[in-house]
DRENDREN-9673 format. One record per residue (C-alpha): residue number from 1; residue in three letters; y, z, x. Coordinates in Angstrom, 3 decimals, decimal comma. Layout:
<drennus>
[NUM; 'ALA'; [Y; Z; X]]
...
</drennus>
This chain:
<drennus>
[1; 'UNK'; [0,000; 0,000; 0,000]]
[2; 'UNK'; [3,504; -0,821; 1,183]]
[3; 'UNK'; [5,922; 2,030; 1,865]]
[4; 'UNK'; [8,419; 2,493; -1,012]]
[5; 'UNK'; [6,089; 1,119; -3,667]]
[6; 'UNK'; [4,340; 3,499; -6,012]]
[7; 'UNK'; [1,130; 2,686; -7,772]]
[8; 'UNK'; [1,607; 1,814; -11,448]]
[9; 'UNK'; [0,431; 4,479; -13,872]]
[10; 'UNK'; [-2,674; 3,581; -15,895]]
[11; 'UNK'; [-2,205; 2,141; -19,395]]
[12; 'UNK'; [-2,605; 4,551; -22,307]]
[13; 'UNK'; [-5,500; 3,758; -24,642]]
[14; 'UNK'; [-5,847; 6,188; -27,485]]
[15; 'UNK'; [-4,641; 7,176; -30,925]]
[16; 'UNK'; [-0,920; 6,458; -31,288]]
[17; 'UNK'; [1,309; 9,415; -32,047]]
[18; 'UNK'; [2,579; 9,823; -35,608]]
[19; 'UNK'; [6,113; 8,773; -36,433]]
[20; 'UNK'; [7,202; 12,289; -37,348]]
[21; 'UNK'; [5,611; 15,680; -37,607]]
[22; 'UNK'; [7,757; 17,047; -40,419]]
[23; 'UNK'; [7,009; 18,037; -43,997]]
[24; 'UNK'; [7,784; 15,417; -46,663]]
[25; 'UNK'; [11,408; 15,323; -47,854]]
[26; 'UNK'; [12,431; 17,472; -50,819]]
[27; 'UNK'; [13,349; 14,423; -52,889]]
[28; 'UNK'; [9,911; 12,805; -52,450]]
[29; 'UNK'; [9,156; 12,924; -56,188]]
[30; 'UNK'; [12,437; 11,115; -56,942]]
[31; 'UNK'; [11,674; 8,463; -54,330]]
[32; 'UNK'; [8,183; 7,954; -55,767]]
[33; 'UNK'; [9,569; 7,642; -59,316]]
[34; 'UNK'; [11,994; 4,938; -58,202]]
[35; 'UNK'; [9,219; 3,130; -56,350]]
[36; 'UNK'; [7,018; 3,119; -59,452]]
[37; 'UNK'; [9,798; 1,536; -61,543]]
[38; 'UNK'; [10,587; -1,116; -58,941]]
[39; 'UNK'; [8,465; -4,245; -59,559]]
[40; 'UNK'; [8,008; -5,775; -56,115]]
[41; 'UNK'; [5,584; -8,489; -57,248]]
[42; 'UNK'; [7,924; -9,524; -60,070]]
[43; 'UNK'; [10,882; -9,689; -57,703]]
[44; 'UNK'; [8,894; -11,823; -55,264]]
[45; 'UNK'; [7,834; -14,193; -58,044]]
[46; 'UNK'; [11,423; -14,556; -59,281]]
[47; 'UNK'; [12,647; -15,232; -55,747]]
[48; 'UNK'; [9,891; -17,779; -55,196]]
[49; 'UNK'; [10,703; -19,681; -58,394]]
[50; 'UNK'; [14,423; -19,546; -57,611]]
[51; 'UNK'; [13,746; -20,937; -54,123]]
[52; 'UNK'; [11,652; -23,780; -55,531]]
[53; 'UNK'; [14,360; -24,630; -58,053]]
[54; 'UNK'; [16,979; -24,664; -55,285]]
[55; 'UNK'; [14,861; -26,930; -53,103]]
[56; 'UNK'; [14,296; -29,322; -56,006]]
[57; 'UNK'; [18,041; -29,392; -56,722]]
[58; 'UNK'; [18,843; -30,137; -53,081]]
[59; 'UNK'; [16,151; -32,837; -52,965]]
[60; 'UNK'; [17,564; -34,644; -56,003]]
[61; 'UNK'; [21,123; -34,333; -54,660]]
[62; 'UNK'; [20,146; -35,788; -51,286]]
[63; 'UNK'; [18,168; -38,597; -52,908]]
[64; 'UNK'; [21,148; -39,515; -55,094]]
[65; 'UNK'; [23,444; -39,347; -52,059]]
[66; 'UNK'; [21,144; -41,652; -50,070]]
[67; 'UNK'; [20,941; -44,118; -52,952]]
[68; 'UNK'; [24,729; -44,159; -53,279]]
[69; 'UNK'; [25,143; -44,641; -49,528]]
[70; 'UNK'; [22,594; -47,462; -49,514]]
[71; 'UNK'; [24,217; -49,213; -52,472]]
[72; 'UNK'; [27,683; -48,791; -50,970]]
[73; 'UNK'; [26,450; -49,997; -47,600]]
[74; 'UNK'; [24,746; -53,096; -49,018]]
[75; 'UNK'; [27,853; -53,911; -51,069]]
[76; 'UNK'; [30,018; -53,550; -47,976]]
[77; 'UNK'; [27,648; -55,769; -46,005]]
[78; 'UNK'; [27,684; -58,450; -48,698]]
[79; 'UNK'; [31,507; -58,387; -48,827]]
[80; 'UNK'; [31,629; -58,625; -45,037]]
[81; 'UNK'; [29,129; -61,484; -45,104]]
[82; 'UNK'; [31,195; -63,300; -47,762]]
[83; 'UNK'; [34,340; -62,891; -45,662]]
[84; 'UNK'; [32,596; -64,289; -42,589]]
[85; 'UNK'; [31,308; -67,284; -44,549]]
[86; 'UNK'; [34,766; -68,111; -45,906]]
[87; 'UNK'; [36,298; -67,985; -42,422]]
[88; 'UNK'; [33,895; -70,574; -40,997]]
</drennus>
């Protein structure tokens, strides 16, 4: 071993310590009552359907925008082509 370098300590393999070693909070029953009233699955389903509706709305907007741009671009090209033909 080189002078000035210490050997690395071994890795810890075992049961992890608990997050806290304290009694439950006094308002635990209130927290549990709120948790029972809160519908997590329903909220997730509403968010999922809202997200799908938003994506569909954006898809239709972008498709309409692309169609408009294509139609405008082809009209502009035809006008440009007509101008070039009249100049010759």
